[in-house]
PDB file with one MODEL, atoms N, CA, C and O in Angstrom:
MODEL        1
ATOM      1  N   MET A   1      -5.080 -21.089 -26.560  1.00  0.00           N
ATOM      2  CA  MET A   1      -3.592 -20.942 -26.817  1.00  0.00           C
ATOM      3  C   MET A   1      -3.226 -20.399 -25.484  1.00  0.00           C
ATOM      4  O   MET A   1      -2.111 -20.802 -25.154  1.00  0.00           O
ATOM      5  N   LEU A   2      -3.779 -19.627 -24.608  1.00  0.00           N
ATOM      6  CA  LEU A   2      -3.402 -18.960 -23.397  1.00  0.00           C
ATOM      7  C   LEU A   2      -3.208 -20.315 -22.449  1.00  0.00           C
ATOM      8  O   LEU A   2      -2.209 -20.474 -21.748  1.00  0.00           O
ATOM      9  N   VAL A   3      -4.008 -21.011 -22.504  1.00  0.00           N
ATOM     10  CA  VAL A   3      -3.755 -22.300 -21.642  1.00  0.00           C
ATOM     11  C   VAL A   3      -2.554 -23.008 -21.665  1.00  0.00           C
ATOM     12  O   VAL A   3      -1.949 -23.370 -20.656  1.00  0.00           O
ATOM     13  N   LEU A   4      -2.172 -23.226 -22.946  1.00  0.00           N
ATOM     14  CA  LEU A   4      -0.970 -23.898 -23.256  1.00  0.00           C
ATOM     15  C   LEU A   4       0.197 -23.207 -22.885  1.00  0.00           C
ATOM     16  O   LEU A   4       1.182 -23.828 -22.486  1.00  0.00           O
ATOM     17  N   THR A   5       0.180 -21.860 -22.986  1.00  0.00           N
ATOM     18  CA  THR A   5       1.187 -20.924 -22.614  1.00  0.00           C
ATOM     19  C   THR A   5       1.441 -20.790 -21.239  1.00  0.00           C
ATOM     20  O   THR A   5       2.549 -20.585 -20.744  1.00  0.00           O
ATOM     21  N   HIS A   6       0.295 -20.923 -20.594  1.00  0.00           N
ATOM     22  CA  HIS A   6       0.438 -20.771 -19.013  1.00  0.00           C
ATOM     23  C   HIS A   6       0.996 -22.018 -18.455  1.00  0.00           C
ATOM     24  O   HIS A   6       1.905 -21.984 -17.627  1.00  0.00           O
ATOM     25  N   VAL A   7       0.398 -23.288 -18.951  1.00  0.00           N
ATOM     26  CA  VAL A   7       1.082 -24.606 -18.447  1.00  0.00           C
ATOM     27  C   VAL A   7       2.568 -24.583 -18.916  1.00  0.00           C
ATOM     28  O   VAL A   7       3.375 -25.053 -18.113  1.00  0.00           O
ATOM     29  N   LEU A   8       3.027 -24.128 -20.044  1.00  0.00           N
ATOM     30  CA  LEU A   8       4.249 -24.353 -20.264  1.00  0.00           C
ATOM     31  C   LEU A   8       5.289 -23.515 -19.481  1.00  0.00           C
ATOM     32  O   LEU A   8       6.345 -24.028 -19.111  1.00  0.00           O
ATOM     33  N   ILE A   9       4.942 -22.051 -19.198  1.00  0.00           N
ATOM     34  CA  ILE A   9       5.495 -21.239 -18.315  1.00  0.00           C
ATOM     35  C   ILE A   9       5.649 -21.709 -17.046  1.00  0.00           C
ATOM     36  O   ILE A   9       6.684 -21.476 -16.420  1.00  0.00           O
ATOM     37  N   ALA A  10       4.522 -22.503 -16.470  1.00  0.00           N
ATOM     38  CA  ALA A  10       4.712 -23.035 -15.212  1.00  0.00           C
ATOM     39  C   ALA A  10       5.688 -24.045 -15.013  1.00  0.00           C
ATOM     40  O   ALA A  10       6.543 -24.099 -14.130  1.00  0.00           O
ATOM     41  N   LEU A  11       5.451 -24.865 -15.967  1.00  0.00           N
ATOM     42  CA  LEU A  11       6.485 -26.194 -15.954  1.00  0.00           C
ATOM     43  C   LEU A  11       7.873 -25.866 -16.192  1.00  0.00           C
ATOM     44  O   LEU A  11       8.757 -26.424 -15.543  1.00  0.00           O
ATOM     45  N   VAL A  12       8.145 -24.942 -17.136  1.00  0.00           N
ATOM     46  CA  VAL A  12       9.710 -24.350 -17.281  1.00  0.00           C
ATOM     47  C   VAL A  12      10.099 -23.749 -15.889  1.00  0.00           C
ATOM     48  O   VAL A  12      11.223 -23.854 -15.397  1.00  0.00           O
ATOM     49  N   SER A  13       9.050 -23.116 -15.320  1.00  0.00           N
ATOM     50  CA  SER A  13       9.409 -22.388 -14.170  1.00  0.00           C
ATOM     51  C   SER A  13       9.685 -23.319 -12.912  1.00  0.00           C
ATOM     52  O   SER A  13      10.364 -22.861 -11.993  1.00  0.00           O
ATOM     53  N   VAL A  14       9.175 -24.626 -12.840  1.00  0.00           N
ATOM     54  CA  VAL A  14       9.217 -25.554 -11.878  1.00  0.00           C
ATOM     55  C   VAL A  14      10.580 -26.250 -12.275  1.00  0.00           C
ATOM     56  O   VAL A  14      11.329 -26.662 -11.389  1.00  0.00           O
ATOM     57  N   ALA A  15      10.837 -26.355 -13.374  1.00  0.00           N
ATOM     58  CA  ALA A  15      12.127 -27.123 -13.696  1.00  0.00           C
ATOM     59  C   ALA A  15      13.409 -26.157 -13.425  1.00  0.00           C
ATOM     60  O   ALA A  15      14.474 -26.575 -12.971  1.00  0.00           O
ATOM     61  N   LEU A  16      13.192 -25.037 -13.712  1.00  0.00           N
ATOM     62  CA  LEU A  16      14.385 -23.943 -13.520  1.00  0.00           C
ATOM     63  C   LEU A  16      14.395 -23.826 -12.071  1.00  0.00           C
ATOM     64  O   LEU A  16      15.509 -24.109 -11.630  1.00  0.00           O
ATOM     65  N   SER A  17      13.491 -23.486 -11.103  1.00  0.00           N
ATOM     66  CA  SER A  17      13.552 -23.641  -9.682  1.00  0.00           C
ATOM     67  C   SER A  17      14.109 -24.748  -9.131  1.00  0.00           C
ATOM     68  O   SER A  17      14.823 -24.611  -8.138  1.00  0.00           O
ATOM     69  N   THR A  18      13.882 -25.994  -9.670  1.00  0.00           N
ATOM     70  CA  THR A  18      14.382 -27.206  -9.139  1.00  0.00           C
ATOM     71  C   THR A  18      16.218 -27.106  -9.467  1.00  0.00           C
ATOM     72  O   THR A  18      17.126 -27.250  -8.648  1.00  0.00           O
ATOM     73  N   SER A  19      16.300 -26.848 -10.771  1.00  0.00           N
ATOM     74  CA  SER A  19      17.672 -26.882 -11.182  1.00  0.00           C
ATOM     75  C   SER A  19      18.686 -25.824 -10.425  1.00  0.00           C
ATOM     76  O   SER A  19      19.900 -25.995 -10.319  1.00  0.00           O
ATOM     77  N   LEU A  20      17.963 -24.726  -9.932  1.00  0.00           N
ATOM     78  CA  LEU A  20      18.709 -23.588  -9.253  1.00  0.00           C
ATOM     79  C   LEU A  20      18.938 -24.144  -7.963  1.00  0.00           C
ATOM     80  O   LEU A  20      19.940 -23.755  -7.362  1.00  0.00           O
ATOM     81  N   LEU A  21      18.184 -24.991  -7.425  1.00  0.00           N
ATOM     82  CA  LEU A  21      18.574 -25.555  -6.104  1.00  0.00           C
ATOM     83  C   LEU A  21      19.870 -26.287  -6.073  1.00  0.00           C
ATOM     84  O   LEU A  21      20.454 -26.252  -4.990  1.00  0.00           O
ATOM     85  N   PHE A  22      20.500 -27.017  -7.153  1.00  0.00           N
ATOM     86  CA  PHE A  22      21.467 -27.755  -7.472  1.00  0.00           C
ATOM     87  C   PHE A  22      22.700 -26.865  -8.001  1.00  0.00           C
ATOM     88  O   PHE A  22      23.859 -27.151  -7.701  1.00  0.00           O
ATOM     89  N   SER A  23      22.422 -25.955  -8.671  1.00  0.00           N
ATOM     90  CA  SER A  23      23.215 -25.080  -9.384  1.00  0.00           C
ATOM     91  C   SER A  23      22.964 -23.740  -9.439  1.00  0.00           C
ATOM     92  O   SER A  23      22.664 -23.272 -10.537  1.00  0.00           O
ATOM     93  N   PRO A  24      23.027 -22.967  -8.413  1.00  0.00           N
ATOM     94  CA  PRO A  24      22.725 -21.521  -8.074  1.00  0.00           C
ATOM     95  C   PRO A  24      23.178 -20.748  -9.423  1.00  0.00           C
ATOM     96  O   PRO A  24      24.095 -21.198 -10.110  1.00  0.00           O
ATOM     97  N   SER A  25      22.593 -19.738  -9.714  1.00  0.00           N
ATOM     98  CA  SER A  25      23.101 -18.764 -10.805  1.00  0.00           C
ATOM     99  C   SER A  25      22.269 -17.593 -10.858  1.00  0.00           C
ATOM    100  O   SER A  25      21.045 -17.627 -10.982  1.00  0.00           O
ATOM    101  N   ARG A  26      23.150 -16.294 -10.738  1.00  0.00           N
ATOM    102  CA  ARG A  26      22.148 -15.221 -10.591  1.00  0.00           C
ATOM    103  C   ARG A  26      21.415 -14.843 -11.920  1.00  0.00           C
ATOM    104  O   ARG A  26      20.420 -14.127 -11.806  1.00  0.00           O
ATOM    105  N   ALA A  27      21.796 -15.245 -13.159  1.00  0.00           N
ATOM    106  CA  ALA A  27      21.113 -15.061 -14.304  1.00  0.00           C
ATOM    107  C   ALA A  27      19.719 -16.011 -14.428  1.00  0.00           C
ATOM    108  O   ALA A  27      18.641 -15.699 -14.933  1.00  0.00           O
ATOM    109  N   ARG A  28      20.050 -17.049 -13.903  1.00  0.00           N
ATOM    110  CA  ARG A  28      18.858 -18.119 -13.823  1.00  0.00           C
ATOM    111  C   ARG A  28      17.927 -17.978 -12.959  1.00  0.00           C
ATOM    112  O   ARG A  28      16.781 -18.414 -13.063  1.00  0.00           O
ATOM    113  N   LEU A  29      18.536 -17.152 -11.761  1.00  0.00           N
ATOM    114  CA  LEU A  29      17.598 -16.579 -10.602  1.00  0.00           C
ATOM    115  C   LEU A  29      16.551 -15.513 -11.284  1.00  0.00           C
ATOM    116  O   LEU A  29      15.334 -15.583 -11.112  1.00  0.00           O
ATOM    117  N   HIS A  30      17.112 -14.658 -11.970  1.00  0.00           N
ATOM    118  CA  HIS A  30      16.443 -13.287 -12.533  1.00  0.00           C
ATOM    119  C   HIS A  30      15.406 -14.039 -13.549  1.00  0.00           C
ATOM    120  O   HIS A  30      14.284 -13.541 -13.639  1.00  0.00           O
ATOM    121  N   ALA A  31      15.713 -15.231 -14.339  1.00  0.00           N
ATOM    122  CA  ALA A  31      14.976 -15.736 -15.376  1.00  0.00           C
ATOM    123  C   ALA A  31      13.682 -16.310 -14.408  1.00  0.00           C
ATOM    124  O   ALA A  31      12.502 -16.090 -14.682  1.00  0.00           O
ATOM    125  N   SER A  32      14.065 -16.950 -13.434  1.00  0.00           N
ATOM    126  CA  SER A  32      13.049 -17.495 -12.528  1.00  0.00           C
ATOM    127  C   SER A  32      12.010 -16.448 -12.082  1.00  0.00           C
ATOM    128  O   SER A  32      10.807 -16.692 -11.985  1.00  0.00           O
ATOM    129  N   TYR A  33      12.582 -15.267 -11.822  1.00  0.00           N
ATOM    130  CA  TYR A  33      11.433 -14.308 -11.239  1.00  0.00           C
ATOM    131  C   TYR A  33      10.516 -13.962 -12.279  1.00  0.00           C
ATOM    132  O   TYR A  33       9.300 -13.924 -12.094  1.00  0.00           O
ATOM    133  N   GLY A  34      11.201 -13.651 -13.625  1.00  0.00           N
ATOM    134  CA  GLY A  34      10.230 -13.498 -14.855  1.00  0.00           C
ATOM    135  C   GLY A  34       9.085 -14.690 -15.145  1.00  0.00           C
ATOM    136  O   GLY A  34       7.923 -14.512 -15.512  1.00  0.00           O
ATOM    137  N   LEU A  35       9.650 -15.746 -14.915  1.00  0.00           N
ATOM    138  CA  LEU A  35       8.824 -17.049 -15.180  1.00  0.00           C
ATOM    139  C   LEU A  35       7.526 -17.085 -13.946  1.00  0.00           C
ATOM    140  O   LEU A  35       6.375 -17.459 -14.171  1.00  0.00           O
ATOM    141  N   ILE A  36       7.950 -16.693 -12.882  1.00  0.00           N
ATOM    142  CA  ILE A  36       6.916 -16.681 -11.756  1.00  0.00           C
ATOM    143  C   ILE A  36       5.781 -15.485 -12.050  1.00  0.00           C
ATOM    144  O   ILE A  36       4.573 -15.651 -11.886  1.00  0.00           O
ATOM    145  N   ILE A  37       6.410 -14.237 -12.521  1.00  0.00           N
ATOM    146  CA  ILE A  37       5.502 -13.167 -12.896  1.00  0.00           C
ATOM    147  C   ILE A  37       4.659 -13.481 -14.051  1.00  0.00           C
ATOM    148  O   ILE A  37       3.495 -13.086 -14.116  1.00  0.00           O
ATOM    149  N   GLY A  38       5.349 -14.347 -15.179  1.00  0.00           N
ATOM    150  CA  GLY A  38       4.626 -14.716 -16.352  1.00  0.00           C
ATOM    151  C   GLY A  38       3.416 -15.743 -16.044  1.00  0.00           C
ATOM    152  O   GLY A  38       2.392 -15.842 -16.720  1.00  0.00           O
ATOM    153  N   THR A  39       3.705 -16.408 -15.009  1.00  0.00           N
ATOM    154  CA  THR A  39       2.647 -17.423 -14.619  1.00  0.00           C
ATOM    155  C   THR A  39       1.397 -16.946 -13.888  1.00  0.00           C
ATOM    156  O   THR A  39       0.274 -17.445 -13.956  1.00  0.00           O
ATOM    157  N   PHE A  40       1.815 -15.830 -13.136  1.00  0.00           N
ATOM    158  CA  PHE A  40       0.687 -15.335 -12.419  1.00  0.00           C
ATOM    159  C   PHE A  40      -0.114 -14.326 -13.220  1.00  0.00           C
ATOM    160  O   PHE A  40      -1.280 -14.040 -12.945  1.00  0.00           O
ATOM    161  N   VAL A  41       0.571 -13.804 -14.220  1.00  0.00           N
ATOM    162  CA  VAL A  41      -0.034 -12.847 -15.022  1.00  0.00           C
ATOM    163  C   VAL A  41      -0.997 -13.735 -16.126  1.00  0.00           C
ATOM    164  O   VAL A  41      -2.154 -13.390 -16.369  1.00  0.00           O
ATOM    165  N   SER A  42      -0.449 -14.749 -16.663  1.00  0.00           N
ATOM    166  CA  SER A  42      -1.277 -15.694 -17.513  1.00  0.00           C
ATOM    167  C   SER A  42      -2.352 -16.429 -16.879  1.00  0.00           C
ATOM    168  O   SER A  42      -3.379 -16.745 -17.480  1.00  0.00           O
ATOM    169  N   GLY A  43      -2.083 -16.739 -15.502  1.00  0.00           N
ATOM    170  CA  GLY A  43      -3.190 -17.347 -14.565  1.00  0.00           C
ATOM    171  C   GLY A  43      -4.269 -16.452 -14.364  1.00  0.00           C
ATOM    172  O   GLY A  43      -5.438 -16.835 -14.344  1.00  0.00           O
ATOM    173  N   THR A  44      -3.870 -15.104 -14.192  1.00  0.00           N
ATOM    174  CA  THR A  44      -5.140 -14.259 -13.750  1.00  0.00           C
ATOM    175  C   THR A  44      -5.775 -13.898 -15.087  1.00  0.00           C
ATOM    176  O   THR A  44      -6.985 -13.678 -15.031  1.00  0.00           O
ATOM    177  N   LEU A  45      -5.208 -13.800 -16.240  1.00  0.00           N
ATOM    178  CA  LEU A  45      -5.995 -13.529 -17.495  1.00  0.00           C
ATOM    179  C   LEU A  45      -6.986 -14.652 -17.587  1.00  0.00           C
ATOM    180  O   LEU A  45      -8.190 -14.468 -17.762  1.00  0.00           O
ATOM    181  N   LEU A  46      -6.341 -15.981 -17.444  1.00  0.00           N
ATOM    182  CA  LEU A  46      -7.302 -17.407 -17.675  1.00  0.00           C
ATOM    183  C   LEU A  46      -8.632 -17.172 -16.722  1.00  0.00           C
ATOM    184  O   LEU A  46      -9.820 -17.352 -16.988  1.00  0.00           O
ATOM    185  N   ILE A  47      -7.990 -16.701 -15.502  1.00  0.00           N
ATOM    186  CA  ILE A  47      -9.360 -16.769 -14.494  1.00  0.00           C
ATOM    187  C   ILE A  47     -10.402 -15.820 -14.930  1.00  0.00           C
ATOM    188  O   ILE A  47     -11.608 -16.062 -14.983  1.00  0.00           O
ATOM    189  N   VAL A  48      -9.736 -14.575 -15.275  1.00  0.00           N
ATOM    190  CA  VAL A  48     -10.736 -13.622 -15.620  1.00  0.00           C
ATOM    191  C   VAL A  48     -11.292 -13.868 -17.026  1.00  0.00           C
ATOM    192  O   VAL A  48     -12.483 -13.588 -17.157  1.00  0.00           O
ATOM    193  N   SER A  49     -10.723 -14.287 -17.982  1.00  0.00           N
ATOM    194  CA  SER A  49     -11.430 -14.578 -19.303  1.00  0.00           C
ATOM    195  C   SER A  49     -12.146 -15.791 -19.295  1.00  0.00           C
ATOM    196  O   SER A  49     -13.106 -15.833 -20.064  1.00  0.00           O
ATOM    197  N   THR A  50     -11.878 -16.927 -18.515  1.00  0.00           N
ATOM    198  CA  THR A  50     -12.828 -17.996 -18.778  1.00  0.00           C
ATOM    199  C   THR A  50     -13.853 -18.165 -17.627  1.00  0.00           C
ATOM    200  O   THR A  50     -14.675 -19.080 -17.673  1.00  0.00           O
ATOM    201  N   LYS A  51     -13.811 -17.307 -16.620  1.00  0.00           N
ATOM    202  CA  LYS A  51     -14.566 -17.280 -15.440  1.00  0.00           C
ATOM    203  C   LYS A  51     -14.614 -18.863 -14.923  1.00  0.00           C
ATOM    204  O   LYS A  51     -15.646 -19.518 -14.776  1.00  0.00           O
ATOM    205  N   SER A  52     -13.353 -19.287 -14.700  1.00  0.00           N
ATOM    206  CA  SER A  52     -13.214 -20.757 -14.381  1.00  0.00           C
ATOM    207  C   SER A  52     -13.282 -20.860 -12.590  1.00  0.00           C
ATOM    208  O   SER A  52     -13.123 -19.886 -11.854  1.00  0.00           O
ATOM    209  N   HIS A  53     -13.513 -22.056 -12.194  1.00  0.00           N
ATOM    210  CA  HIS A  53     -13.667 -22.109 -10.821  1.00  0.00           C
ATOM    211  C   HIS A  53     -12.267 -21.595 -10.064  1.00  0.00           C
ATOM    212  O   HIS A  53     -11.129 -22.039 -10.213  1.00  0.00           O
ATOM    213  N   LEU A  54     -12.695 -20.596  -9.269  1.00  0.00           N
ATOM    214  CA  LEU A  54     -11.748 -19.889  -8.575  1.00  0.00           C
ATOM    215  C   LEU A  54     -10.832 -20.800  -7.444  1.00  0.00           C
ATOM    216  O   LEU A  54      -9.619 -20.678  -7.276  1.00  0.00           O
ATOM    217  N   LEU A  55     -11.481 -21.476  -6.923  1.00  0.00           N
ATOM    218  CA  LEU A  55     -11.113 -22.358  -5.900  1.00  0.00           C
ATOM    219  C   LEU A  55     -10.008 -23.356  -6.111  1.00  0.00           C
ATOM    220  O   LEU A  55      -8.961 -23.530  -5.489  1.00  0.00           O
ATOM    221  N   GLU A  56     -10.614 -24.074  -7.345  1.00  0.00           N
ATOM    222  CA  GLU A  56      -9.589 -24.953  -7.824  1.00  0.00           C
ATOM    223  C   GLU A  56      -8.176 -24.164  -8.458  1.00  0.00           C
ATOM    224  O   GLU A  56      -7.013 -24.466  -8.189  1.00  0.00           O
ATOM    225  N   ALA A  57      -8.536 -23.314  -9.169  1.00  0.00           N
ATOM    226  CA  ALA A  57      -7.392 -22.422  -9.692  1.00  0.00           C
ATOM    227  C   ALA A  57      -6.388 -22.029  -8.516  1.00  0.00           C
ATOM    228  O   ALA A  57      -5.180 -22.241  -8.613  1.00  0.00           O
ATOM    229  N   CYS A  58      -6.915 -21.503  -7.514  1.00  0.00           N
ATOM    230  CA  CYS A  58      -6.190 -20.872  -6.242  1.00  0.00           C
ATOM    231  C   CYS A  58      -5.410 -21.976  -5.715  1.00  0.00           C
ATOM    232  O   CYS A  58      -4.196 -21.879  -5.538  1.00  0.00           O
ATOM    233  N   LEU A  59      -6.053 -22.980  -5.472  1.00  0.00           N
ATOM    234  CA  LEU A  59      -5.226 -24.151  -4.843  1.00  0.00           C
ATOM    235  C   LEU A  59      -3.940 -24.535  -5.512  1.00  0.00           C
ATOM    236  O   LEU A  59      -2.835 -24.718  -5.001  1.00  0.00           O
ATOM    237  N   MET A  60      -4.318 -24.617  -6.770  1.00  0.00           N
ATOM    238  CA  MET A  60      -3.151 -25.074  -7.820  1.00  0.00           C
ATOM    239  C   MET A  60      -2.117 -24.110  -7.882  1.00  0.00           C
ATOM    240  O   MET A  60      -0.930 -24.420  -7.970  1.00  0.00           O
ATOM    241  N   GLY A  61      -2.572 -22.858  -7.834  1.00  0.00           N
ATOM    242  CA  GLY A  61      -1.754 -21.639  -8.026  1.00  0.00           C
ATOM    243  C   GLY A  61      -0.892 -21.629  -6.601  1.00  0.00           C
ATOM    244  O   GLY A  61       0.314 -21.384  -6.600  1.00  0.00           O
ATOM    245  N   LEU A  62      -1.450 -21.846  -5.698  1.00  0.00           N
ATOM    246  CA  LEU A  62      -0.831 -21.692  -4.311  1.00  0.00           C
ATOM    247  C   LEU A  62       0.276 -22.807  -4.109  1.00  0.00           C
ATOM    248  O   LEU A  62       1.361 -22.574  -3.575  1.00  0.00           O
ATOM    249  N   ALA A  63      -0.065 -23.888  -4.532  1.00  0.00           N
ATOM    250  CA  ALA A  63       1.151 -24.999  -4.423  1.00  0.00           C
ATOM    251  C   ALA A  63       2.148 -24.757  -5.484  1.00  0.00           C
ATOM    252  O   ALA A  63       3.317 -25.044  -5.228  1.00  0.00           O
ATOM    253  N   TYR A  64       1.848 -24.267  -6.640  1.00  0.00           N
ATOM    254  CA  TYR A  64       3.005 -23.758  -7.559  1.00  0.00           C
ATOM    255  C   TYR A  64       3.808 -22.472  -6.850  1.00  0.00           C
ATOM    256  O   TYR A  64       5.036 -22.396  -6.856  1.00  0.00           O
ATOM    257  N   SER A  65       3.056 -21.612  -6.324  1.00  0.00           N
ATOM    258  CA  SER A  65       3.692 -20.513  -5.708  1.00  0.00           C
ATOM    259  C   SER A  65       4.607 -20.822  -4.766  1.00  0.00           C
ATOM    260  O   SER A  65       5.793 -20.504  -4.848  1.00  0.00           O
ATOM    261  N   ALA A  66       3.979 -21.603  -3.612  1.00  0.00           N
ATOM    262  CA  ALA A  66       4.705 -22.061  -2.693  1.00  0.00           C
ATOM    263  C   ALA A  66       6.140 -22.726  -2.924  1.00  0.00           C
ATOM    264  O   ALA A  66       7.118 -22.449  -2.229  1.00  0.00           O
ATOM    265  N   PHE A  67       6.151 -23.696  -4.054  1.00  0.00           N
ATOM    266  CA  PHE A  67       7.305 -24.401  -4.215  1.00  0.00           C
ATOM    267  C   PHE A  67       8.456 -23.411  -5.126  1.00  0.00           C
ATOM    268  O   PHE A  67       9.674 -23.356  -4.960  1.00  0.00           O
ATOM    269  N   THR A  68       7.779 -22.819  -5.928  1.00  0.00           N
ATOM    270  CA  THR A  68       8.645 -21.922  -6.664  1.00  0.00           C
ATOM    271  C   THR A  68       9.305 -20.576  -5.834  1.00  0.00           C
ATOM    272  O   THR A  68      10.492 -20.275  -5.958  1.00  0.00           O
ATOM    273  N   LEU A  69       8.499 -19.933  -5.105  1.00  0.00           N
ATOM    274  CA  LEU A  69       9.082 -19.073  -4.340  1.00  0.00           C
ATOM    275  C   LEU A  69       9.869 -19.323  -3.106  1.00  0.00           C
ATOM    276  O   LEU A  69      10.677 -18.484  -2.708  1.00  0.00           O
ATOM    277  N   ILE A  70       9.659 -20.472  -2.470  1.00  0.00           N
ATOM    278  CA  ILE A  70      10.571 -21.103  -1.655  1.00  0.00           C
ATOM    279  C   ILE A  70      11.795 -21.454  -2.284  1.00  0.00           C
ATOM    280  O   ILE A  70      12.854 -21.046  -1.806  1.00  0.00           O
ATOM    281  N   ALA A  71      11.771 -22.173  -3.313  1.00  0.00           N
ATOM    282  CA  ALA A  71      13.102 -22.446  -4.034  1.00  0.00           C
ATOM    283  C   ALA A  71      13.881 -21.226  -4.530  1.00  0.00           C
ATOM    284  O   ALA A  71      15.111 -21.231  -4.481  1.00  0.00           O
ATOM    285  N   THR A  72      13.326 -20.381  -4.915  1.00  0.00           N
ATOM    286  CA  THR A  72      13.888 -18.934  -5.362  1.00  0.00           C
ATOM    287  C   THR A  72      14.433 -18.209  -4.281  1.00  0.00           C
ATOM    288  O   THR A  72      15.529 -17.660  -4.391  1.00  0.00           O
ATOM    289  N   VAL A  73      13.685 -18.154  -3.124  1.00  0.00           N
ATOM    290  CA  VAL A  73      14.255 -17.516  -1.779  1.00  0.00           C
ATOM    291  C   VAL A  73      15.651 -18.445  -1.188  1.00  0.00           C
ATOM    292  O   VAL A  73      16.647 -17.862  -0.759  1.00  0.00           O
ATOM    293  N   VAL A  74      15.567 -19.689  -1.233  1.00  0.00           N
ATOM    294  CA  VAL A  74      16.506 -20.520  -0.917  1.00  0.00           C
ATOM    295  C   VAL A  74      17.810 -20.127  -1.761  1.00  0.00           C
ATOM    296  O   VAL A  74      18.915 -19.863  -1.286  1.00  0.00           O
ATOM    297  N   VAL A  75      17.468 -20.144  -3.037  1.00  0.00           N
ATOM    298  CA  VAL A  75      18.677 -19.856  -3.951  1.00  0.00           C
ATOM    299  C   VAL A  75      19.134 -18.213  -3.773  1.00  0.00           C
ATOM    300  O   VAL A  75      20.333 -17.936  -3.799  1.00  0.00           O
ATOM    301  N   ALA A  76      18.494 -17.548  -3.660  1.00  0.00           N
ATOM    302  CA  ALA A  76      18.904 -15.953  -3.551  1.00  0.00           C
ATOM    303  C   ALA A  76      19.669 -15.828  -2.293  1.00  0.00           C
ATOM    304  O   ALA A  76      20.563 -14.998  -2.130  1.00  0.00           O
ATOM    305  N   ARG A  77      19.225 -16.807  -1.288  1.00  0.00           N
ATOM    306  CA  ARG A  77      19.886 -16.559   0.069  1.00  0.00           C
ATOM    307  C   ARG A  77      21.539 -17.279  -0.238  1.00  0.00           C
ATOM    308  O   ARG A  77      22.593 -16.712   0.052  1.00  0.00           O
ATOM    309  N   LYS A  78      21.437 -18.419  -0.781  1.00  0.00           N
ATOM    310  CA  LYS A  78      22.812 -19.101  -1.289  1.00  0.00           C
ATOM    311  C   LYS A  78      23.699 -18.119  -2.025  1.00  0.00           C
ATOM    312  O   LYS A  78      24.903 -18.003  -1.798  1.00  0.00           O
ATOM    313  N   LEU A  79      23.069 -17.469  -2.858  1.00  0.00           N
ATOM    314  CA  LEU A  79      23.948 -16.610  -3.780  1.00  0.00           C
ATOM    315  C   LEU A  79      24.295 -15.274  -2.940  1.00  0.00           C
ATOM    316  O   LEU A  79      25.284 -14.622  -3.274  1.00  0.00           O
ATOM    317  N   ALA A  80      23.526 -14.878  -1.898  1.00  0.00           N
ATOM    318  CA  ALA A  80      24.180 -13.817  -1.050  1.00  0.00           C
ATOM    319  C   ALA A  80      25.069 -14.175  -0.215  1.00  0.00           C
ATOM    320  O   ALA A  80      26.079 -13.489  -0.057  1.00  0.00           O
ATOM    321  N   ALA A  81      24.862 -15.273   0.446  1.00  0.00           N
ATOM    322  CA  ALA A  81      25.914 -15.961   1.205  1.00  0.00           C
ATOM    323  C   ALA A  81      27.286 -16.215   0.710  1.00  0.00           C
ATOM    324  O   ALA A  81      28.338 -15.973   1.302  1.00  0.00           O
ATOM    325  N   THR A  82      27.109 -16.773  -0.538  1.00  0.00           N
ATOM    326  CA  THR A  82      28.445 -16.866  -1.472  1.00  0.00           C
ATOM    327  C   THR A  82      29.291 -15.674  -1.706  1.00  0.00           C
ATOM    328  O   THR A  82      30.515 -15.591  -1.607  1.00  0.00           O
ATOM    329  N   LYS A  83      28.268 -14.595  -2.095  1.00  0.00           N
ATOM    330  CA  LYS A  83      29.023 -13.269  -2.368  1.00  0.00           C
ATOM    331  C   LYS A  83      29.666 -12.668  -0.972  1.00  0.00           C
ATOM    332  O   LYS A  83      30.822 -12.248  -1.006  1.00  0.00           O
ATOM    333  N   ALA A  84      29.049 -12.635   0.030  1.00  0.00           N
ATOM    334  CA  ALA A  84      29.384 -12.361   1.318  1.00  0.00           C
ATOM    335  C   ALA A  84      30.837 -12.876   1.709  1.00  0.00           C
ATOM    336  O   ALA A  84      31.726 -12.176   2.196  1.00  0.00           O
ATOM    337  N   ARG A  85      30.908 -14.154   1.423  1.00  0.00           N
ATOM    338  CA  ARG A  85      32.216 -14.652   1.632  1.00  0.00           C
ATOM    339  C   ARG A  85      33.287 -14.232   0.840  1.00  0.00           C
ATOM    340  O   ARG A  85      34.411 -14.297   1.339  1.00  0.00           O
ATOM    341  N   ILE A  86      33.178 -13.890  -0.092  1.00  0.00           N
ATOM    342  CA  ILE A  86      34.161 -13.440  -1.408  1.00  0.00           C
ATOM    343  C   ILE A  86      34.618 -12.223  -0.917  1.00  0.00           C
ATOM    344  O   ILE A  86      35.390 -11.538  -1.587  1.00  0.00           O
TER     345      ILE A  86
ENDMDL
END
């Protein structure tokens, strides 16, 4: 059940990060932060509880983290620039 939850959180997080790039919103940005944290927590629990191969898990986790964190930082900067102009 934890695997399904982890995958679902990660997929929703990637979808939200992608949509944020096209339509920035402060509320959805905060939701993205929560989903990123949720993915890290559930992924850590999966690695600890199942004693899975750390190398494979970390490579996928790094790819996911890179995309979502870069998208989140880009959106946060867009929103900050928009707020500064007002």
